[in-house]
Structures are given as structure tokens and as C-alpha cells.
N, CA, C and O atoms as CSV, one atom per row, in Angstrom:
chain,resi,resn,atom,element,x,y,z
A,1,MET,N,N,-57.456,5.407,34.625
A,1,MET,CA,C,-57.385,5.192,33.555
A,1,MET,C,C,-58.143,4.269,32.080
A,1,MET,O,O,-58.902,3.379,32.464
A,2,ASN,N,N,-58.081,4.328,31.298
A,2,ASN,CA,C,-58.902,3.691,30.235
A,2,ASN,C,C,-59.290,2.225,30.059
A,2,ASN,O,O,-58.265,1.549,30.142
A,3,ASN,N,N,-60.236,1.561,29.874
A,3,ASN,CA,C,-60.379,0.372,29.610
A,3,ASN,C,C,-59.704,-0.140,29.066
A,3,ASN,O,O,-59.508,0.615,28.113
A,4,ILE,N,N,-58.736,-1.510,28.845
A,4,ILE,CA,C,-58.349,-2.264,28.215
A,4,ILE,C,C,-59.135,-3.003,27.239
A,4,ILE,O,O,-59.994,-3.815,27.583
A,5,LYS,N,N,-58.811,-2.692,25.827
A,5,LYS,CA,C,-59.625,-3.675,24.655
A,5,LYS,C,C,-58.743,-4.677,23.816
A,5,LYS,O,O,-57.795,-4.270,23.145
A,6,ARG,N,N,-59.004,-5.649,23.867
A,6,ARG,CA,C,-58.241,-6.510,22.772
A,6,ARG,C,C,-59.010,-6.289,21.138
A,6,ARG,O,O,-60.005,-5.595,20.928
A,7,PHE,N,N,-58.456,-6.858,20.399
A,7,PHE,CA,C,-58.698,-7.017,19.304
A,7,PHE,C,C,-57.710,-8.305,18.184
A,7,PHE,O,O,-56.800,-8.916,18.743
A,8,GLY,N,N,-57.936,-8.538,16.982
A,8,GLY,CA,C,-57.263,-9.289,16.610
A,8,GLY,C,C,-56.911,-8.981,15.273
A,8,GLY,O,O,-57.659,-8.898,14.299
A,9,VAL,N,N,-55.496,-8.795,15.350
A,9,VAL,CA,C,-54.610,-8.429,13.862
A,9,VAL,C,C,-54.014,-9.585,12.888
A,9,VAL,O,O,-53.374,-10.531,13.346
A,10,SER,N,N,-54.209,-9.468,11.882
A,10,SER,CA,C,-54.111,-10.233,10.615
A,10,SER,C,C,-52.644,-10.039,10.393
A,10,SER,O,O,-52.286,-8.876,10.577
A,11,ILE,N,N,-51.641,-10.934,10.021
A,11,ILE,CA,C,-50.330,-9.983,9.777
A,11,ILE,C,C,-49.594,-10.958,9.474
A,11,ILE,O,O,-49.334,-11.793,10.340
A,12,ASP,N,N,-48.975,-11.105,7.887
A,12,ASP,CA,C,-48.413,-12.425,7.394
A,12,ASP,C,C,-46.806,-12.533,8.276
A,12,ASP,O,O,-46.066,-11.769,8.897
A,13,ASP,N,N,-46.853,-14.417,7.751
A,13,ASP,CA,C,-45.548,-14.336,8.968
A,13,ASP,C,C,-43.936,-13.938,8.462
A,13,ASP,O,O,-42.991,-14.358,9.130
A,14,ASP,N,N,-43.770,-13.338,7.586
A,14,ASP,CA,C,-42.444,-13.114,7.491
A,14,ASP,C,C,-42.534,-11.246,8.686
A,14,ASP,O,O,-41.677,-10.833,9.466
A,15,LEU,N,N,-43.886,-10.604,8.320
A,15,LEU,CA,C,-43.642,-8.935,9.022
A,15,LEU,C,C,-44.346,-9.555,10.357
A,15,LEU,O,O,-44.714,-8.529,10.928
A,16,LEU,N,N,-44.573,-10.182,10.828
A,16,LEU,CA,C,-44.633,-10.760,12.013
A,16,LEU,C,C,-43.423,-11.249,12.903
A,16,LEU,O,O,-43.167,-11.030,14.088
A,17,GLU,N,N,-42.846,-11.891,12.059
A,17,GLU,CA,C,-41.365,-12.255,12.761
A,17,GLU,C,C,-40.077,-10.982,12.565
A,17,GLU,O,O,-38.994,-10.914,13.147
A,18,LYS,N,N,-40.551,-10.239,11.734
A,18,LYS,CA,C,-39.510,-8.808,11.831
A,18,LYS,C,C,-40.158,-8.273,13.214
A,18,LYS,O,O,-39.411,-8.363,14.189
A,19,PHE,N,N,-41.249,-7.811,13.401
A,19,PHE,CA,C,-41.875,-7.487,14.518
A,19,PHE,C,C,-41.308,-7.946,15.829
A,19,PHE,O,O,-40.819,-7.219,16.693
A,20,ASP,N,N,-41.447,-9.343,15.863
A,20,ASP,CA,C,-41.399,-10.028,17.280
A,20,ASP,C,C,-39.194,-9.972,17.277
A,20,ASP,O,O,-38.590,-9.858,18.344
A,21,ASP,N,N,-38.614,-10.055,16.224
A,21,ASP,CA,C,-37.585,-9.099,16.443
A,21,ASP,C,C,-37.533,-7.530,16.879
A,21,ASP,O,O,-36.822,-7.097,17.785
A,22,TYR,N,N,-38.020,-7.104,16.434
A,22,TYR,CA,C,-38.116,-5.581,16.440
A,22,TYR,C,C,-38.640,-5.457,18.082
A,22,TYR,O,O,-38.016,-4.544,18.622
A,23,ILE,N,N,-39.565,-6.088,18.977
A,23,ILE,CA,C,-39.777,-6.369,20.139
A,23,ILE,C,C,-38.773,-6.786,20.896
A,23,ILE,O,O,-38.601,-6.276,22.003
A,24,LYS,N,N,-38.201,-7.479,20.566
A,24,LYS,CA,C,-36.888,-8.022,21.555
A,24,LYS,C,C,-35.591,-7.190,21.436
A,24,LYS,O,O,-34.844,-7.056,22.405
A,25,SER,N,N,-35.366,-6.700,20.375
A,25,SER,CA,C,-34.476,-5.328,20.456
A,25,SER,C,C,-35.054,-4.218,20.846
A,25,SER,O,O,-34.440,-3.172,20.631
A,26,LYS,N,N,-35.948,-4.179,21.300
A,26,LYS,CA,C,-36.107,-2.721,22.135
A,26,LYS,C,C,-36.970,-3.268,23.284
A,26,LYS,O,O,-38.081,-2.825,23.574
A,27,ASN,N,N,-36.148,-4.589,24.097
A,27,ASN,CA,C,-36.493,-5.143,24.914
A,27,ASN,C,C,-38.235,-4.436,25.582
A,27,ASN,O,O,-38.393,-3.714,26.567
A,28,TYR,N,N,-39.318,-4.978,24.618
A,28,TYR,CA,C,-40.804,-5.177,25.445
A,28,TYR,C,C,-40.736,-6.605,25.558
A,28,TYR,O,O,-40.228,-7.668,25.202
A,29,THR,N,N,-41.482,-6.038,26.208
A,29,THR,CA,C,-42.532,-7.510,27.305
A,29,THR,C,C,-43.356,-8.246,26.525
A,29,THR,O,O,-43.636,-9.445,26.487
A,30,ASN,N,N,-43.741,-7.145,25.816
A,30,ASN,CA,C,-45.241,-8.474,24.995
A,30,ASN,C,C,-45.182,-7.520,23.399
A,30,ASN,O,O,-44.343,-6.650,23.165
A,31,ARG,N,N,-46.135,-7.895,22.581
A,31,ARG,CA,C,-46.585,-7.413,21.677
A,31,ARG,C,C,-47.470,-5.962,21.686
A,31,ARG,O,O,-47.282,-5.000,20.940
A,32,SER,N,N,-48.218,-6.059,22.470
A,32,SER,CA,C,-49.140,-5.335,22.796
A,32,SER,C,C,-48.506,-4.067,23.702
A,32,SER,O,O,-49.116,-3.021,23.924
A,33,GLU,N,N,-47.194,-4.373,24.160
A,33,GLU,CA,C,-46.401,-2.556,24.571
A,33,GLU,C,C,-45.644,-2.365,23.502
A,33,GLU,O,O,-45.035,-1.311,23.684
A,34,ALA,N,N,-45.334,-2.883,22.374
A,34,ALA,CA,C,-45.035,-2.251,21.380
A,34,ALA,C,C,-45.701,-1.397,20.501
A,34,ALA,O,O,-45.373,-0.286,20.084
A,35,LEU,N,N,-47.137,-2.398,20.183
A,35,LEU,CA,C,-48.083,-2.249,19.347
A,35,LEU,C,C,-48.525,-0.992,20.050
A,35,LEU,O,O,-48.871,-0.181,19.191
A,36,ARG,N,N,-48.668,-0.443,21.416
A,36,ARG,CA,C,-49.186,0.635,21.822
A,36,ARG,C,C,-48.252,2.111,21.413
A,36,ARG,O,O,-48.639,3.247,21.139
A,37,ASP,N,N,-46.726,1.450,21.525
A,37,ASP,CA,C,-45.697,2.226,21.276
A,37,ASP,C,C,-45.705,3.264,19.929
A,37,ASP,O,O,-45.496,4.472,19.821
A,38,LEU,N,N,-46.047,2.200,18.961
A,38,LEU,CA,C,-45.558,2.322,17.911
A,38,LEU,C,C,-47.085,3.288,17.321
A,38,LEU,O,O,-46.756,4.266,16.648
A,39,ILE,N,N,-48.351,3.145,17.468
A,39,ILE,CA,C,-49.168,4.328,17.556
A,39,ILE,C,C,-49.342,5.487,18.217
A,39,ILE,O,O,-49.781,6.569,17.826
A,40,ARG,N,N,-48.936,5.125,19.291
A,40,ARG,CA,C,-48.602,6.791,19.813
A,40,ARG,C,C,-47.322,7.773,19.047
A,40,ARG,O,O,-47.308,8.983,18.823
A,41,LYS,N,N,-46.663,7.095,18.866
A,41,LYS,CA,C,-45.481,7.500,17.650
A,41,LYS,C,C,-46.011,7.779,16.508
A,41,LYS,O,O,-45.469,8.648,15.826
A,42,GLU,N,N,-47.079,7.177,16.072
A,42,GLU,CA,C,-47.763,7.358,14.875
A,42,GLU,C,C,-48.555,8.915,15.218
A,42,GLU,O,O,-48.377,9.776,14.357
A,43,PHE,N,N,-49.156,9.183,16.070
A,43,PHE,CA,C,-50.186,10.234,16.606
A,43,PHE,C,C,-49.113,11.539,16.912
A,43,PHE,O,O,-49.310,12.754,16.882
A,44,VAL,N,N,-47.820,10.684,17.238
A,44,VAL,CA,C,-47.246,12.812,17.814
A,44,VAL,C,C,-46.494,13.010,16.369
A,44,VAL,O,O,-46.183,14.187,16.187
A,45,GLU,N,N,-46.104,12.056,15.220
A,45,GLU,CA,C,-45.631,12.357,14.146
A,45,GLU,C,C,-47.274,12.976,13.522
A,45,GLU,O,O,-47.057,14.167,13.299
A,46,GLU,N,N,-48.387,12.751,13.254
A,46,GLU,CA,C,-49.424,13.329,12.648
A,46,GLU,C,C,-49.563,14.568,13.056
A,46,GLU,O,O,-49.872,15.416,12.219
A,47,GLN,N,N,-49.352,14.969,14.530
A,47,GLN,CA,C,-49.334,16.082,15.286
A,47,GLN,C,C,-48.247,17.592,14.903
A,47,GLN,O,O,-48.398,18.812,14.967
A,48,TRP,N,N,-47.298,16.780,14.554
A,48,TRP,CA,C,-46.286,17.968,14.143
A,48,TRP,C,C,-46.239,17.741,12.645
A,48,TRP,O,O,-45.156,17.526,12.099
A,49,LEU,N,N,-47.716,17.792,11.753
A,49,LEU,CA,C,-47.674,18.062,10.752
A,49,LEU,C,C,-48.720,19.660,10.929
A,49,LEU,O,O,-48.688,20.645,10.192
A,50,LYS,N,N,-49.270,19.511,11.719
A,50,LYS,CA,C,-50.183,20.755,11.903
A,50,LYS,C,C,-49.589,21.457,13.171
A,50,LYS,O,O,-49.455,21.096,14.340
A,51,ALA,N,N,-49.171,23.027,12.229
A,51,ALA,CA,C,-48.321,23.787,12.293
A,51,ALA,C,C,-48.691,24.995,13.543
A,51,ALA,O,O,-47.920,25.704,14.190
A,52,ASP,N,N,-50.214,24.891,13.571
A,52,ASP,CA,C,-50.882,25.716,14.855
A,52,ASP,C,C,-51.050,24.869,16.132
A,52,ASP,O,O,-51.714,25.023,17.157
A,53,ARG,N,N,-50.341,24.075,15.765
A,53,ARG,CA,C,-50.763,22.869,17.371
A,53,ARG,C,C,-49.474,23.277,18.438
A,53,ARG,O,O,-48.425,23.739,17.990
A,54,ASP,N,N,-49.679,23.058,19.819
A,54,ASP,CA,C,-48.789,22.889,20.185
A,54,ASP,C,C,-47.594,21.936,20.697
A,54,ASP,O,O,-48.171,21.223,21.518
A,55,ALA,N,N,-46.659,21.657,20.672
A,55,ALA,CA,C,-46.034,20.780,20.933
A,55,ALA,C,C,-44.931,20.798,21.730
A,55,ALA,O,O,-44.800,21.918,22.222
A,56,ALA,N,N,-43.880,19.858,22.147
A,56,ALA,CA,C,-42.498,19.718,22.921
A,56,ALA,C,C,-41.801,19.047,22.324
A,56,ALA,O,O,-42.224,18.089,21.678
A,57,GLY,N,N,-40.872,19.293,22.372
A,57,GLY,CA,C,-39.047,18.655,21.834
A,57,GLY,C,C,-37.997,19.301,22.364
A,57,GLY,O,O,-37.978,20.076,23.321
A,58,ALA,N,N,-36.626,18.714,21.279
A,58,ALA,CA,C,-35.670,19.366,22.140
A,58,ALA,C,C,-34.803,19.580,20.973
A,58,ALA,O,O,-34.873,18.679,20.137
A,59,ILE,N,N,-33.902,20.670,20.675
A,59,ILE,CA,C,-33.355,21.146,19.634
A,59,ILE,C,C,-31.952,20.848,20.244
A,59,ILE,O,O,-31.531,21.537,21.173
A,60,ILE,N,N,-30.943,19.411,19.509
A,60,ILE,CA,C,-29.648,19.571,20.154
A,60,ILE,C,C,-28.579,20.111,18.746
A,60,ILE,O,O,-28.538,19.679,17.594
A,61,LEU,N,N,-27.867,21.108,19.351
A,61,LEU,CA,C,-27.225,21.571,18.316
A,61,LEU,C,C,-25.469,21.018,18.906
A,61,LEU,O,O,-25.242,20.637,20.054
A,62,VAL,N,N,-24.483,21.106,17.854
A,62,VAL,CA,C,-23.351,20.496,18.158
A,62,VAL,C,C,-22.469,21.315,17.595
A,62,VAL,O,O,-22.391,21.152,16.378
A,63,PHE,N,N,-21.412,22.570,18.268
A,63,PHE,CA,C,-20.741,23.763,17.599
A,63,PHE,C,C,-19.327,24.195,17.881
A,63,PHE,O,O,-18.966,24.456,19.029
A,64,ASP,N,N,-18.673,24.259,17.036
A,64,ASP,CA,C,-17.095,24.579,17.582
A,64,ASP,C,C,-17.371,26.363,18.368
A,64,ASP,O,O,-17.527,27.227,17.505
A,65,HIS,N,N,-17.428,26.868,19.825
A,65,HIS,CA,C,-17.135,27.700,20.309
A,65,HIS,C,C,-16.290,28.829,20.211
A,65,HIS,O,O,-16.452,29.950,20.694
A,66,HIS,N,N,-15.173,28.293,19.379
A,66,HIS,CA,C,-14.285,29.123,18.918
A,66,HIS,C,C,-14.422,29.745,17.671
A,66,HIS,O,O,-13.424,30.207,17.118
A,67,LYS,N,N,-15.396,29.807,17.220
A,67,LYS,CA,C,-16.035,30.314,15.517
A,67,LYS,C,C,-16.526,31.644,16.064
A,67,LYS,O,O,-17.460,31.817,16.847
A,68,ARG,N,N,-15.536,32.770,15.380
A,68,ARG,CA,C,-15.601,33.978,16.067
A,68,ARG,C,C,-17.568,34.294,15.879
A,68,ARG,O,O,-18.315,34.050,14.931
A,69,GLU,N,N,-17.784,34.778,16.944
A,69,GLU,CA,C,-19.691,35.514,16.677
A,69,GLU,C,C,-20.198,34.149,17.426
A,69,GLU,O,O,-20.678,34.372,18.538
A,70,LEU,N,N,-20.181,32.912,17.062
A,70,LEU,CA,C,-20.845,32.171,17.125
A,70,LEU,C,C,-21.885,32.315,18.110
A,70,LEU,O,O,-23.064,32.601,17.902
A,71,THR,N,N,-21.184,32.033,19.453
A,71,THR,CA,C,-22.577,31.956,20.889
A,71,THR,C,C,-23.147,33.198,20.826
A,71,THR,O,O,-24.225,33.375,21.394
A,72,ASP,N,N,-22.530,34.227,20.143
A,72,ASP,CA,C,-23.541,35.292,20.393
A,72,ASP,C,C,-24.441,35.368,18.945
A,72,ASP,O,O,-25.584,35.798,19.098
A,73,ASN,N,N,-24.201,35.141,18.097
A,73,ASN,CA,C,-25.605,34.464,17.428
A,73,ASN,C,C,-26.430,33.590,17.623
A,73,ASN,O,O,-27.620,33.816,17.404
A,74,LEU,N,N,-25.856,31.992,18.230
A,74,LEU,CA,C,-26.693,31.369,18.763
A,74,LEU,C,C,-27.514,31.974,20.106
A,74,LEU,O,O,-28.643,31.669,20.490
A,75,VAL,N,N,-26.784,32.711,20.553
A,75,VAL,CA,C,-27.474,33.344,22.084
A,75,VAL,C,C,-28.858,34.285,21.860
A,75,VAL,O,O,-29.954,34.090,22.384
A,76,ASP,N,N,-28.486,35.353,20.936
A,76,ASP,CA,C,-29.112,36.189,20.309
A,76,ASP,C,C,-30.657,35.445,19.594
A,76,ASP,O,O,-31.825,35.811,19.728
A,77,ILE,N,N,-30.146,34.435,18.917
A,77,ILE,CA,C,-30.915,33.967,18.352
A,77,ILE,C,C,-32.672,33.028,19.326
A,77,ILE,O,O,-33.890,32.988,19.156
A,78,GLN,N,N,-31.533,32.418,20.378
A,78,GLN,CA,C,-32.362,31.928,21.336
A,78,GLN,C,C,-33.324,33.192,22.301
A,78,GLN,O,O,-34.387,32.984,22.886
A,79,HIS,N,N,-32.602,34.420,22.228
A,79,HIS,CA,C,-33.391,35.500,22.955
A,79,HIS,C,C,-34.962,35.836,22.175
A,79,HIS,O,O,-36.037,36.182,22.665
A,80,ASP,N,N,-34.604,35.600,20.952
A,80,ASP,CA,C,-35.561,35.929,20.007
A,80,ASP,C,C,-37.003,35.351,20.222
A,80,ASP,O,O,-38.153,35.753,20.039
A,81,TYR,N,N,-36.249,33.942,20.812
A,81,TYR,CA,C,-37.353,32.728,20.842
A,81,TYR,C,C,-37.739,32.382,22.808
A,81,TYR,O,O,-38.130,31.358,23.368
A,82,HIS,N,N,-37.511,33.303,23.169
A,82,HIS,CA,C,-37.746,32.983,24.999
A,82,HIS,C,C,-38.815,32.399,25.002
A,82,HIS,O,O,-38.816,31.255,25.456
A,83,LYS,N,N,-39.917,32.906,24.566
A,83,LYS,CA,C,-41.459,32.510,25.382
A,83,LYS,C,C,-41.409,30.776,24.602
A,83,LYS,O,O,-42.388,30.097,24.910
A,84,ILE,N,N,-40.625,30.249,23.893
A,84,ILE,CA,C,-41.083,28.987,23.792
A,84,ILE,C,C,-39.640,27.909,24.014
A,84,ILE,O,O,-39.386,26.746,23.700
A,85,ILE,N,N,-38.844,29.106,24.786
A,85,ILE,CA,C,-37.326,28.110,25.188
A,85,ILE,C,C,-38.056,27.955,26.819
A,85,ILE,O,O,-38.706,28.730,27.520
A,86,ILE,N,N,-37.644,26.748,26.962
A,86,ILE,CA,C,-37.902,26.042,28.467
A,86,ILE,C,C,-36.874,25.640,29.647
A,86,ILE,O,O,-36.818,25.531,30.872
A,87,SER,N,N,-36.040,25.480,28.391
A,87,SER,CA,C,-34.921,25.598,29.421
A,87,SER,C,C,-33.507,24.988,28.370
A,87,SER,O,O,-33.701,24.058,27.586
A,88,THR,N,N,-31.975,25.730,28.514
A,88,THR,CA,C,-31.018,24.681,28.106
A,88,THR,C,C,-30.256,24.532,28.548
A,88,THR,O,O,-29.947,25.305,29.455
A,89,GLN,N,N,-29.287,23.252,28.159
A,89,GLN,CA,C,-28.213,23.065,28.713
A,89,GLN,C,C,-27.138,23.071,28.109
A,89,GLN,O,O,-27.439,22.304,27.195
A,90,HIS,N,N,-25.982,23.388,27.897
A,90,HIS,CA,C,-24.555,23.786,27.346
A,90,HIS,C,C,-23.694,22.396,28.184
A,90,HIS,O,O,-24.042,22.047,29.312
A,91,ILE,N,N,-22.596,21.736,27.459
A,91,ILE,CA,C,-22.133,20.920,27.398
A,91,ILE,C,C,-21.001,20.974,26.663
A,91,ILE,O,O,-21.013,21.008,25.432
A,92,HIS,N,N,-19.851,20.986,27.443
A,92,HIS,CA,C,-18.537,20.970,26.948
A,92,HIS,C,C,-17.700,19.576,26.155
A,92,HIS,O,O,-17.122,18.753,26.866
A,93,LEU,N,N,-17.713,19.463,24.950
A,93,LEU,CA,C,-17.728,18.070,24.440
A,93,LEU,C,C,-16.030,18.103,24.562
A,93,LEU,O,O,-15.574,16.973,24.738
A,94,ASP,N,N,-15.450,18.715,24.528
A,94,ASP,CA,C,-13.737,19.155,24.167
A,94,ASP,C,C,-13.301,20.334,24.235
A,94,ASP,O,O,-14.210,21.162,24.171
A,95,HIS,N,N,-12.229,20.782,24.345
A,95,HIS,CA,C,-11.473,22.385,24.415
A,95,HIS,C,C,-12.597,22.737,23.492
A,95,HIS,O,O,-13.477,23.454,23.968
A,96,ARG,N,N,-12.730,22.275,22.013
A,96,ARG,CA,C,-13.694,23.437,21.313
A,96,ARG,C,C,-15.256,22.824,21.078
A,96,ARG,O,O,-16.227,23.442,20.642
A,97,ILE,N,N,-15.191,21.557,21.462
A,97,ILE,CA,C,-16.593,21.720,20.586
A,97,ILE,C,C,-17.909,21.405,21.853
A,97,ILE,O,O,-17.927,20.746,22.892
A,98,CYS,N,N,-18.701,22.067,21.286
A,98,CYS,CA,C,-19.914,22.075,22.403
A,98,CYS,C,C,-21.269,21.752,22.094
A,98,CYS,O,O,-21.879,22.093,21.080
A,99,LEU,N,N,-21.784,20.917,23.252
A,99,LEU,CA,C,-23.337,20.397,22.886
A,99,LEU,C,C,-24.271,21.345,23.605
A,99,LEU,O,O,-24.004,21.828,24.706
A,100,GLU,N,N,-25.486,21.609,22.863
A,100,GLU,CA,C,-26.300,22.261,23.551
A,100,GLU,C,C,-27.854,21.778,23.478
A,100,GLU,O,O,-28.321,21.691,22.342
A,101,VAL,N,N,-28.752,21.437,24.641
A,101,VAL,CA,C,-29.767,20.905,24.579
A,101,VAL,C,C,-30.233,22.191,24.987
A,101,VAL,O,O,-29.932,22.919,25.933
A,102,ILE,N,N,-31.698,22.374,23.274
A,102,ILE,CA,C,-33.027,23.459,24.095
A,102,ILE,C,C,-34.051,23.005,23.858
A,102,ILE,O,O,-34.466,22.612,22.768
A,103,VAL,N,N,-34.938,23.018,25.590
A,103,VAL,CA,C,-35.849,22.616,25.542
A,103,VAL,C,C,-37.042,22.847,25.029
A,103,VAL,O,O,-37.401,23.619,25.919
A,104,VAL,N,N,-38.067,22.801,24.224
A,104,VAL,CA,C,-38.697,24.016,23.728
A,104,VAL,C,C,-40.484,23.130,23.569
A,104,VAL,O,O,-40.797,21.997,23.203
A,105,ARG,N,N,-41.446,24.536,24.132
A,105,ARG,CA,C,-42.764,24.002,24.113
A,105,ARG,C,C,-43.330,25.302,23.743
A,105,ARG,O,O,-43.042,26.416,24.180
A,106,GLY,N,N,-44.467,24.843,22.568
A,106,GLY,CA,C,-45.000,26.273,21.869
A,106,GLY,C,C,-45.233,25.693,20.657
A,106,GLY,O,O,-44.752,24.595,20.377
A,107,LYS,N,N,-46.139,26.514,19.671
A,107,LYS,CA,C,-46.224,26.532,18.663
A,107,LYS,C,C,-45.356,25.538,17.341
A,107,LYS,O,O,-44.355,26.038,16.826
A,108,ILE,N,N,-45.823,24.203,16.903
A,108,ILE,CA,C,-45.054,23.940,16.089
A,108,ILE,C,C,-44.319,24.656,15.397
A,108,ILE,O,O,-43.102,24.675,15.581
A,109,LYS,N,N,-45.249,25.770,13.969
A,109,LYS,CA,C,-44.339,26.408,13.547
A,109,LYS,C,C,-42.937,27.302,14.232
A,109,LYS,O,O,-41.782,27.380,13.815
A,110,GLU,N,N,-43.469,27.795,15.211
A,110,GLU,CA,C,-42.217,28.258,15.968
A,110,GLU,C,C,-41.153,27.402,15.900
A,110,GLU,O,O,-40.249,27.510,15.072
A,111,ILE,N,N,-41.239,26.401,16.891
A,111,ILE,CA,C,-40.195,25.919,16.601
A,111,ILE,C,C,-39.060,25.219,15.646
A,111,ILE,O,O,-37.853,25.020,15.781
A,112,TYR,N,N,-39.859,24.987,14.789
A,112,TYR,CA,C,-39.077,24.647,13.071
A,112,TYR,C,C,-38.756,26.045,12.573
A,112,TYR,O,O,-38.282,25.997,11.438
A,113,GLN,N,N,-38.859,27.225,13.040
A,113,GLN,CA,C,-38.256,28.252,12.498
A,113,GLN,C,C,-37.273,28.550,13.586
A,113,GLN,O,O,-36.349,29.323,13.329
A,114,LEU,N,N,-37.388,27.965,14.890
A,114,LEU,CA,C,-36.169,28.323,15.777
A,114,LEU,C,C,-34.833,27.231,15.105
A,114,LEU,O,O,-33.624,27.461,15.084
A,115,GLU,N,N,-35.413,26.289,14.715
A,115,GLU,CA,C,-34.350,25.143,14.530
A,115,GLU,C,C,-33.995,26.007,13.255
A,115,GLU,O,O,-32.909,26.586,13.257
A,116,SER,N,N,-34.673,26.109,12.373
A,116,SER,CA,C,-34.472,26.466,10.863
A,116,SER,C,C,-33.281,27.683,11.248
A,116,SER,O,O,-32.197,27.485,10.700
A,117,LYS,N,N,-33.368,28.884,12.108
A,117,LYS,CA,C,-32.496,29.512,12.220
A,117,LYS,C,C,-31.512,29.600,12.772
A,117,LYS,O,O,-30.655,30.348,12.300
A,118,LEU,N,N,-31.256,28.882,13.965
A,118,LEU,CA,C,-30.213,27.787,14.615
A,118,LEU,C,C,-29.233,27.365,13.351
A,118,LEU,O,O,-28.258,28.018,12.979
A,119,LYS,N,N,-29.692,26.172,12.795
A,119,LYS,CA,C,-29.520,25.311,12.020
A,119,LYS,C,C,-28.209,26.238,10.634
A,119,LYS,O,O,-27.130,25.824,10.210
A,120,SER,N,N,-29.015,27.628,10.293
A,120,SER,CA,C,-28.364,28.529,9.600
A,120,SER,C,C,-27.045,29.184,9.864
A,120,SER,O,O,-26.315,29.814,9.098
A,121,VAL,N,N,-26.945,28.958,10.821
A,121,VAL,CA,C,-25.644,30.180,11.691
A,121,VAL,C,C,-24.304,29.195,11.301
A,121,VAL,O,O,-24.194,27.971,11.373
A,122,LYS,N,N,-23.318,30.252,10.852
A,122,LYS,CA,C,-22.093,29.648,10.192
A,122,LYS,C,C,-21.373,28.792,11.493
A,122,LYS,O,O,-21.362,29.300,12.615
A,123,GLY,N,N,-20.955,27.850,11.311
A,123,GLY,CA,C,-20.476,27.141,12.620
A,123,GLY,C,C,-21.203,26.145,13.128
A,123,GLY,O,O,-20.559,25.196,13.573
A,124,VAL,N,N,-22.649,26.084,13.199
A,124,VAL,CA,C,-23.030,24.983,13.337
A,124,VAL,C,C,-22.840,23.703,12.594
A,124,VAL,O,O,-23.178,23.616,11.413
A,125,LYS,N,N,-22.155,22.417,13.439
A,125,LYS,CA,C,-21.527,21.855,12.638
A,125,LYS,C,C,-23.163,20.501,12.398
A,125,LYS,O,O,-23.368,19.899,11.344
A,126,HIS,N,N,-23.907,20.386,13.478
A,126,HIS,CA,C,-24.847,19.716,13.335
A,126,HIS,C,C,-26.013,20.142,14.374
A,126,HIS,O,O,-25.837,20.892,15.334
A,127,ILE,N,N,-27.273,19.512,13.999
A,127,ILE,CA,C,-28.528,20.067,14.573
A,127,ILE,C,C,-29.672,19.026,14.386
A,127,ILE,O,O,-29.876,18.557,13.266
A,128,SER,N,N,-30.244,18.743,15.205
A,128,SER,CA,C,-31.140,17.607,15.351
A,128,SER,C,C,-32.452,17.887,16.461
A,128,SER,O,O,-32.322,18.044,17.675
A,129,LEU,N,N,-33.530,17.900,15.810
A,129,LEU,CA,C,-34.557,18.217,16.325
A,129,LEU,C,C,-35.311,17.034,16.724
A,129,LEU,O,O,-35.647,16.191,15.893
A,130,SER,N,N,-35.684,16.903,18.390
A,130,SER,CA,C,-36.412,15.889,18.872
A,130,SER,C,C,-38.088,16.207,19.219
A,130,SER,O,O,-38.511,16.883,20.157
A,131,ARG,N,N,-38.902,15.489,18.145
A,131,ARG,CA,C,-40.332,16.013,18.203
A,131,ARG,C,C,-40.621,14.956,19.114
A,131,ARG,O,O,-40.200,13.801,19.182
A,132,SER,N,N,-41.602,15.740,19.941
A,132,SER,CA,C,-42.542,15.214,21.464
A,132,SER,C,C,-43.680,15.424,21.117
A,132,SER,O,O,-43.987,15.716,19.961
A,133,THR,N,N,-44.583,15.292,22.186
A,133,THR,CA,C,-46.054,16.188,22.482
A,133,THR,C,C,-46.256,16.133,24.084
A,133,THR,O,O,-45.783,15.395,24.948
A,134,LEU,N,N,-47.075,17.124,24.118
A,134,LEU,CA,C,-47.854,17.428,25.241
A,134,LEU,C,C,-48.776,16.382,25.581
A,134,LEU,O,O,-48.977,16.582,26.779
A,135,ALA,N,N,-49.481,15.347,25.224
A,135,ALA,CA,C,-49.526,13.982,25.162
A,135,ALA,C,C,-51.282,14.087,26.044
A,135,ALA,O,O,-51.901,13.465,26.908
A,136,GLU,N,N,-51.488,15.325,25.118
A,136,GLU,CA,C,-53.295,15.562,25.551
A,136,GLU,C,C,-54.183,14.423,24.699
A,136,GLU,O,O,-55.039,13.692,25.196
A,137,GLU,N,N,-53.781,14.451,23.323
A,137,GLU,CA,C,-54.276,13.601,22.876
A,137,GLU,C,C,-54.053,12.050,22.688
A,137,GLU,O,O,-54.871,11.377,22.061
A,138,ILE,N,N,-53.023,11.555,23.202
A,138,ILE,CA,C,-52.238,9.858,23.385
A,138,ILE,C,C,-52.731,9.680,25.031
A,138,ILE,O,O,-52.441,8.659,25.655
């Protein structure tokens, strides 16, 4: 593990009060832990601006599996991106509605392409991309 460095931060009272409320609401034990997480989050966001980089994430989609040909279309798209799909999990929310989690790792531009293709399939109710990192630089 790297050495821990201490440094001072100047911050106005109102912002510090909001930060302390944030810390409490997220169950951090101190300001340092919260600040480290916020810095890491910013680095992950910055990484996702570089389409040629590798990253990891999860695509979550909700759809009506009774919609004609929808499941086949979703599977066909996933097969086109088998090189970046690590895992999928299919969950039945009720008799009609399914939730699928697709775990991905690969070039950011390809992850966005997969998300875009899945999103455009008629019958998909909701899709969300959770962007994460390979943690090489943070």
C-alpha cells in the first residue's frame, strides 16, 4: 500500500456542512474516506471519456419477454458482442417483465455500442449502464 499523505483543504462553512451531511448519509466514518471515494469516482468518470481505453461495467435492462421476437433480438445482439460480455444474469420480475444484468469488460467504445444497440430494441422498457473501472490507475 502507498504511504498516506496528509494535506489541508480550505472550504467554506456551507459547503463543509453539506459535505458532513453527505458523509453521514453515506455512512462514512470520516472525511478522508469520503474524499478518497469522491476522487476515485472522478477518475473513473474521466476514464470513460476515453473511448479507446478498457473498462468494466454492467448493463441493466428491463423488458417484456412476451414482446414478439424481443428475446431473440437481445440474444442476437449479445452474441455479436460476446468478446466483451463476461456474464449475464436473467431475472423474472413477474410473469411478463424480466431484468437482465450484462457484465462487460472491454473497450469503452464497444461497451457504449452494445448499450446503444440494446437500448434501441423495441420492447426494452429501461436500460442503465453502470460504469466502473479495472482499477489500474486508482
